[in-house]
ZADO-1210 file (C-alpha; in nm, 4 decimals, padded with zeros to 6 digits):
<atoms>
<atom x="-01.0661" y="03.7335" z="-01.3848" code="MET" pos="1"/>
<atom x="-01.1610" y="04.1154" z="-01.3495" code="LYS" pos="2"/>
<atom x="-01.2365" y="04.2894" z="-01.6468" code="LYS" pos="3"/>
<atom x="-01.0044" y="04.5656" z="-01.5353" code="TRP" pos="4"/>
<atom x="-00.6939" y="04.3244" z="-01.4787" code="PHE" pos="5"/>
<atom x="-00.7764" y="04.1444" z="-01.8148" code="GLN" pos="6"/>
<atom x="-00.7658" y="04.4622" z="-02.0215" code="LYS" pos="7"/>
<atom x="-00.4671" y="04.5781" z="-01.8572" code="SER" pos="8"/>
<atom x="-00.2457" y="04.2569" z="-01.9169" code="ILE" pos="9"/>
<atom x="-00.4073" y="04.2914" z="-02.2855" code="ILE" pos="10"/>
<atom x="-00.2352" y="04.6124" z="-02.3475" code="ILE" pos="11"/>
<atom x="00.0559" y="04.5473" z="-02.1637" code="THR" pos="12"/>
<atom x="00.1530" y="04.2473" z="-02.3895" code="VAL" pos="13"/>
<atom x="00.0742" y="04.5011" z="-02.6736" code="ALA" pos="14"/>
<atom x="00.2948" y="04.7323" z="-02.5716" code="LEU" pos="15"/>
<atom x="00.6034" y="04.4984" z="-02.4919" code="LEU" pos="16"/>
<atom x="00.5457" y="04.2963" z="-02.8315" code="THR" pos="17"/>
<atom x="00.5425" y="04.6205" z="-02.9999" code="PHE" pos="18"/>
<atom x="00.1819" y="04.5378" z="-03.1406" code="GLY" pos="19"/>
<atom x="00.2695" y="04.2169" z="-03.2688" code="LEU" pos="20"/>
<atom x="00.0504" y="04.0890" z="-03.0456" code="ILE" pos="21"/>
<atom x="-00.2713" y="04.2924" z="-03.0875" code="SER" pos="22"/>
<atom x="-00.5513" y="04.3485" z="-02.8287" code="PRO" pos="23"/>
<atom x="-00.7886" y="04.1493" z="-03.1027" code="SER" pos="24"/>
<atom x="-00.5584" y="03.8857" z="-03.1629" code="HIS" pos="25"/>
<atom x="-00.6660" y="03.5148" z="-03.1467" code="PHE" pos="26"/>
<atom x="-00.4803" y="03.4088" z="-02.8685" code="ILE" pos="27"/>
<atom x="-00.6743" y="03.6216" z="-02.6027" code="TRP" pos="28"/>
<atom x="-00.9925" y="03.4389" z="-02.7234" code="GLU" pos="29"/>
<atom x="-00.8159" y="03.1141" z="-02.6111" code="GLN" pos="30"/>
<atom x="-00.6985" y="03.2560" z="-02.3052" code="ILE" pos="31"/>
<atom x="-00.9281" y="03.4686" z="-02.1890" code="LEU" pos="32"/>
<atom x="-01.2464" y="03.2824" z="-02.2607" code="ASP" pos="33"/>
<atom x="-01.1719" y="02.9222" z="-02.0749" code="THR" pos="34"/>
<atom x="-01.5143" y="02.9548" z="-01.9133" code="LYS" pos="35"/>
<atom x="-01.7527" y="03.0627" z="-02.1897" code="SER" pos="36"/>
<atom x="-01.8186" y="02.7669" z="-02.4105" code="PRO" pos="37"/>
<atom x="-01.6533" y="02.7041" z="-02.7707" code="PRO" pos="38"/>
<atom x="-01.7744" y="02.9154" z="-03.0469" code="ARG" pos="39"/>
<atom x="-01.9374" y="02.7593" z="-03.3871" code="ALA" pos="40"/>
<atom x="-01.7946" y="02.8348" z="-03.7012" code="ILE" pos="41"/>
<atom x="-02.1196" y="02.9542" z="-03.7941" code="SER" pos="42"/>
<atom x="-02.5080" y="02.9573" z="-03.7474" code="SER" pos="43"/>
<atom x="-02.5170" y="02.6516" z="-03.9625" code="ASP" pos="44"/>
<atom x="-02.2953" y="02.4252" z="-03.7777" code="VAL" pos="45"/>
<atom x="-02.4121" y="02.5281" z="-03.4427" code="SER" pos="46"/>
<atom x="-02.7163" y="02.3100" z="-03.5071" code="ASP" pos="47"/>
<atom x="-02.5567" y="01.9708" z="-03.4609" code="TYR" pos="48"/>
<atom x="-02.7370" y="01.7233" z="-03.2330" code="GLU" pos="49"/>
<atom x="-02.5841" y="01.4385" z="-03.0791" code="GLN" pos="50"/>
<atom x="-02.6255" y="01.1363" z="-03.3263" code="VAL" pos="51"/>
<atom x="-02.6309" y="00.7780" z="-03.2058" code="THR" pos="52"/>
<atom x="-02.6601" y="00.4966" z="-03.4359" code="ILE" pos="53"/>
<atom x="-03.0111" y="00.2951" z="-03.4048" code="THR" pos="54"/>
<atom x="-03.2048" y="00.0329" z="-03.5619" code="GLU" pos="55"/>
<atom x="-03.4255" y="00.2989" z="-03.7196" code="GLU" pos="56"/>
<atom x="-03.1283" y="00.5472" z="-03.8406" code="ALA" pos="57"/>
<atom x="-02.9820" y="00.4761" z="-04.1343" code="PRO" pos="58"/>
<atom x="-02.6311" y="00.5025" z="-04.1139" code="THR" pos="59"/>
<atom x="-02.5684" y="00.6890" z="-04.4394" code="TYR" pos="60"/>
<atom x="-02.7335" y="00.9824" z="-04.2897" code="GLU" pos="61"/>
<atom x="-02.5278" y="00.9883" z="-03.9541" code="HIS" pos="62"/>
<atom x="-02.2008" y="00.9001" z="-04.1926" code="MET" pos="63"/>
<atom x="-02.3192" y="01.2749" z="-04.3783" code="ALA" pos="64"/>
<atom x="-02.3659" y="01.4549" z="-04.0490" code="VAL" pos="65"/>
<atom x="-02.0393" y="01.3036" z="-03.9011" code="ALA" pos="66"/>
<atom x="-01.8235" y="01.3794" z="-04.2261" code="ALA" pos="67"/>
<atom x="-01.9469" y="01.7886" z="-04.2533" code="ARG" pos="68"/>
<atom x="-01.8627" y="01.7917" z="-03.8850" code="GLU" pos="69"/>
<atom x="-01.5208" y="01.6701" z="-03.9455" code="GLN" pos="70"/>
<atom x="-01.5073" y="01.8767" z="-04.1820" code="ALA" pos="71"/>
<atom x="-01.5498" y="02.1824" z="-04.0350" code="TYR" pos="72"/>
<atom x="-01.3561" y="02.0996" z="-03.7393" code="ILE" pos="73"/>
<atom x="-01.0679" y="02.0273" z="-03.9490" code="LYS" pos="74"/>
<atom x="-01.1417" y="02.3912" z="-04.1345" code="PHE" pos="75"/>
<atom x="-01.1365" y="02.5911" z="-03.8036" code="GLY" pos="76"/>
<atom x="-01.2852" y="02.9136" z="-03.7240" code="ASN" pos="77"/>
<atom x="-01.0567" y="03.1113" z="-03.9769" code="ARG" pos="78"/>
<atom x="-01.0902" y="02.8801" z="-04.2964" code="ILE" pos="79"/>
<atom x="-01.4645" y="02.7330" z="-04.2309" code="GLY" pos="80"/>
<atom x="-01.6166" y="03.0931" z="-04.2795" code="PRO" pos="81"/>
<atom x="-01.4590" y="03.1717" z="-04.5645" code="VAL" pos="82"/>
<atom x="-01.5425" y="02.8448" z="-04.7527" code="ILE" pos="83"/>
<atom x="-01.8145" y="02.7166" z="-04.6232" code="GLN" pos="84"/>
<atom x="-02.0508" y="02.8079" z="-04.9198" code="ASN" pos="85"/>
<atom x="-01.8308" y="02.6744" z="-05.1736" code="GLU" pos="86"/>
<atom x="-01.7819" y="02.3434" z="-04.9990" code="PHE" pos="87"/>
<atom x="-02.1554" y="02.3105" z="-04.8839" code="ASP" pos="88"/>
<atom x="-02.2538" y="02.3614" z="-05.2682" code="ASP" pos="89"/>
<atom x="-01.9961" y="02.1848" z="-05.4800" code="VAL" pos="90"/>
<atom x="-01.7672" y="01.9695" z="-05.2374" code="ILE" pos="91"/>
<atom x="-01.9671" y="01.8040" z="-04.9733" code="PHE" pos="92"/>
<atom x="-02.2388" y="01.6605" z="-05.2380" code="PRO" pos="93"/>
<atom x="-01.9682" y="01.4839" z="-05.4079" code="LYS" pos="94"/>
<atom x="-01.8058" y="01.3000" z="-05.0558" code="ILE" pos="95"/>
<atom x="-02.1234" y="01.2666" z="-04.9814" code="GLN" pos="96"/>
<atom x="-02.1752" y="01.0696" z="-05.3316" code="GLU" pos="97"/>
<atom x="-01.8832" y="00.8872" z="-05.2472" code="VAL" pos="98"/>
<atom x="-02.0004" y="00.7418" z="-04.9141" code="ILE" pos="99"/>
<atom x="-02.3108" y="00.6595" z="-05.0658" code="ASP" pos="100"/>
<atom x="-02.1027" y="00.4391" z="-05.3398" code="LEU" pos="101"/>
<atom x="-01.9302" y="00.2622" z="-05.0643" code="THR" pos="102"/>
<atom x="-02.2257" y="00.1707" z="-04.8080" code="ILE" pos="103"/>
<atom x="-02.4021" y="00.0749" z="-05.1324" code="ALA" pos="104"/>
<atom x="-02.0991" y="-00.1811" z="-05.2198" code="LYS" pos="105"/>
<atom x="-02.0704" y="-00.3053" z="-04.8492" code="ALA" pos="106"/>
<atom x="-02.3039" y="-00.6126" z="-04.7322" code="SER" pos="107"/>
<atom x="-02.5819" y="-00.5134" z="-04.4494" code="SER" pos="108"/>
<atom x="-02.3311" y="-00.6447" z="-04.2000" code="GLN" pos="109"/>
<atom x="-01.9614" y="-00.4471" z="-04.3146" code="GLU" pos="110"/>
<atom x="-02.2453" y="-00.1212" z="-04.2981" code="VAL" pos="111"/>
<atom x="-02.2701" y="-00.2046" z="-03.9477" code="THR" pos="112"/>
<atom x="-01.9263" y="-00.2053" z="-03.8534" code="ARG" pos="113"/>
<atom x="-01.8442" y="00.1374" z="-04.0822" code="LEU" pos="114"/>
<atom x="-01.7235" y="00.4336" z="-03.8418" code="SER" pos="115"/>
<atom x="-01.5602" y="00.7991" z="-03.9129" code="ILE" pos="116"/>
<atom x="-01.2516" y="00.8730" z="-03.7501" code="SER" pos="117"/>
<atom x="-01.3126" y="01.2023" z="-03.5153" code="GLU" pos="118"/>
<atom x="-00.9321" y="01.3396" z="-03.5712" code="LYS" pos="119"/>
<atom x="-00.8233" y="01.5439" z="-03.8479" code="PRO" pos="120"/>
<atom x="-00.5317" y="01.6491" z="-03.8693" code="SER" pos="121"/>
<atom x="-00.4248" y="02.0210" z="-03.8125" code="GLY" pos="122"/>
<atom x="-00.1278" y="02.2464" z="-03.9394" code="ASP" pos="123"/>
<atom x="-00.0794" y="02.2042" z="-04.2937" code="TYR" pos="124"/>
<atom x="-00.1463" y="01.8012" z="-04.3006" code="HIS" pos="125"/>
<atom x="-00.4166" y="01.6862" z="-04.5252" code="GLU" pos="126"/>
<atom x="-00.5930" y="01.4497" z="-04.3441" code="LYS" pos="127"/>
<atom x="-00.9872" y="01.5336" z="-04.3033" code="ILE" pos="128"/>
<atom x="-01.1157" y="01.1906" z="-04.1813" code="PHE" pos="129"/>
<atom x="-01.1172" y="00.8418" z="-04.2889" code="ASN" pos="130"/>
<atom x="-01.3717" y="00.6145" z="-04.3314" code="ILE" pos="131"/>
<atom x="-01.3055" y="00.2489" z="-04.1688" code="TYR" pos="132"/>
<atom x="-01.4148" y="-00.0739" z="-04.0469" code="ASN" pos="133"/>
<atom x="-01.4243" y="-00.1018" z="-03.6654" code="GLU" pos="134"/>
<atom x="-01.3326" y="-00.4582" z="-03.6276" code="THR" pos="135"/>
<atom x="-01.0618" y="-00.4511" z="-03.8687" code="THR" pos="136"/>
<atom x="-00.9571" y="-00.1015" z="-03.8176" code="ARG" pos="137"/>
<atom x="-00.8485" y="-00.0620" z="-04.1925" code="LYS" pos="138"/>
<atom x="-00.9637" y="00.2185" z="-04.3608" code="ASP" pos="139"/>
<atom x="-01.1669" y="00.1866" z="-04.6743" code="LEU" pos="140"/>
<atom x="-01.1629" y="00.5357" z="-04.7842" code="ILE" pos="141"/>
<atom x="-00.9440" y="00.8700" z="-04.6768" code="ARG" pos="142"/>
<atom x="-01.0328" y="01.2188" z="-04.7189" code="PHE" pos="143"/>
<atom x="-00.8184" y="01.4732" z="-04.7627" code="HIS" pos="144"/>
<atom x="-00.7860" y="01.8669" z="-04.8058" code="VAL" pos="145"/>
<atom x="-00.4196" y="01.9891" z="-04.9838" code="ARG" pos="146"/>
<atom x="-00.3330" y="02.3451" z="-05.0184" code="THR" pos="147"/>
<atom x="-00.1979" y="02.4445" z="-05.3498" code="ASP" pos="148"/>
<atom x="-00.0064" y="02.7230" z="-05.4738" code="LYS" pos="149"/>
<atom x="-00.0492" y="02.8106" z="-05.8448" code="LYS" pos="150"/>
<atom x="00.1565" y="03.0623" z="-06.0206" code="PRO" pos="151"/>
<atom x="00.0040" y="03.4175" z="-06.0830" code="LEU" pos="152"/>
<atom x="-00.3343" y="03.2449" z="-05.9349" code="GLU" pos="153"/>
<atom x="-00.2811" y="03.2127" z="-05.5341" code="GLY" pos="154"/>
<atom x="-00.3839" y="02.9403" z="-05.3096" code="TYR" pos="155"/>
<atom x="-00.6218" y="02.6758" z="-05.3836" code="TYR" pos="156"/>
<atom x="-00.7658" y="02.4221" z="-05.1545" code="PHE" pos="157"/>
<atom x="-00.7660" y="02.0748" z="-05.3339" code="ASN" pos="158"/>
<atom x="-01.0479" y="01.8206" z="-05.2120" code="PHE" pos="159"/>
<atom x="-00.9814" y="01.4242" z="-05.3038" code="HIS" pos="160"/>
<atom x="-01.0042" y="01.1286" z="-05.1629" code="TYR" pos="161"/>
<atom x="-00.8058" y="00.7526" z="-05.1948" code="HIS" pos="162"/>
<atom x="-00.9453" y="00.4074" z="-05.1699" code="LEU" pos="163"/>
<atom x="-00.8058" y="00.1006" z="-05.0110" code="ALA" pos="164"/>
<atom x="-00.8944" y="-00.0813" z="-05.3546" code="GLU" pos="165"/>
<atom x="-00.5832" y="00.0518" z="-05.5059" code="ASP" pos="166"/>
<atom x="-00.3860" y="00.0796" z="-05.1732" code="LYS" pos="167"/>
<atom x="-00.4315" y="00.4595" z="-05.1614" code="TYR" pos="168"/>
<atom x="-00.2339" y="00.5752" z="-05.4654" code="SER" pos="169"/>
<atom x="-00.4231" y="00.7266" z="-05.6477" code="LYS" pos="170"/>
<atom x="-00.5810" y="01.0950" z="-05.6171" code="HIS" pos="171"/>
<atom x="-00.9505" y="01.0779" z="-05.7163" code="TYR" pos="172"/>
<atom x="-01.0392" y="01.4481" z="-05.7020" code="VAL" pos="173"/>
<atom x="-01.3749" y="01.6369" z="-05.5790" code="LEU" pos="174"/>
<atom x="-01.2842" y="01.9656" z="-05.6730" code="GLY" pos="175"/>
<atom x="-01.0505" y="02.2832" z="-05.5756" code="ASP" pos="176"/>
<atom x="-01.1652" y="02.5798" z="-05.3221" code="ILE" pos="177"/>
<atom x="-01.0128" y="02.9130" z="-05.4331" code="TYR" pos="178"/>
<atom x="-00.8404" y="03.1165" z="-05.0930" code="TRP" pos="179"/>
<atom x="-00.6480" y="03.4146" z="-05.2306" code="SER" pos="180"/>
<atom x="-00.3027" y="03.4918" z="-05.2919" code="LYS" pos="181"/>
<atom x="-00.2380" y="03.5140" z="-04.9499" code="ASN" pos="182"/>
<atom x="-00.0782" y="03.2157" z="-04.7604" code="THR" pos="183"/>
<atom x="-00.3932" y="03.0427" z="-04.6035" code="PRO" pos="184"/>
<atom x="-00.3874" y="02.9940" z="-04.1828" code="PRO" pos="185"/>
<atom x="-00.3009" y="02.6343" z="-04.0401" code="LYS" pos="186"/>
<atom x="-00.5787" y="02.3798" z="-03.9709" code="TRP" pos="187"/>
<atom x="-00.7694" y="02.3588" z="-03.6722" code="LEU" pos="188"/>
<atom x="-00.7192" y="02.7154" z="-03.6506" code="SER" pos="189"/>
</atoms>
């Protein structure tokens, strides 16, 4: 689309919606940038490579890379940059530890069948990713993040996981990250 035509559409929509959809609104990135490649959340995330499991590559390294990638997909472009440092320093090492313990408990045959789900849930749903057995399709661990509102403090993201051993009934808390007093955006946004 020609630049002058794009700008005139943006200005017209801004005027017709009384400024509700401004020229800097997120919707314009989605509509007008269809030909450009998707933007990375940050410079750290854009350095991912395609990881293929081979006999030489340890499974726990693949799981850690895939887990971090799924978490940042869940966070999206609006939440990810804000909580990235605290997530990388506090929460993700605990996620890695849980994954490592699960792999250590499993036999060598079971380890080769473990996989990470690739579709985190959006809106306000909790699921980040699950670690499951590819042959039985049963989850071993479910990693979630919940938005909690604490009175007079604001919103927190509560990271936790559930285990198949107790039929996913107990929350095992990984930690909380403070957002702000304002309502956080939906996941994947």
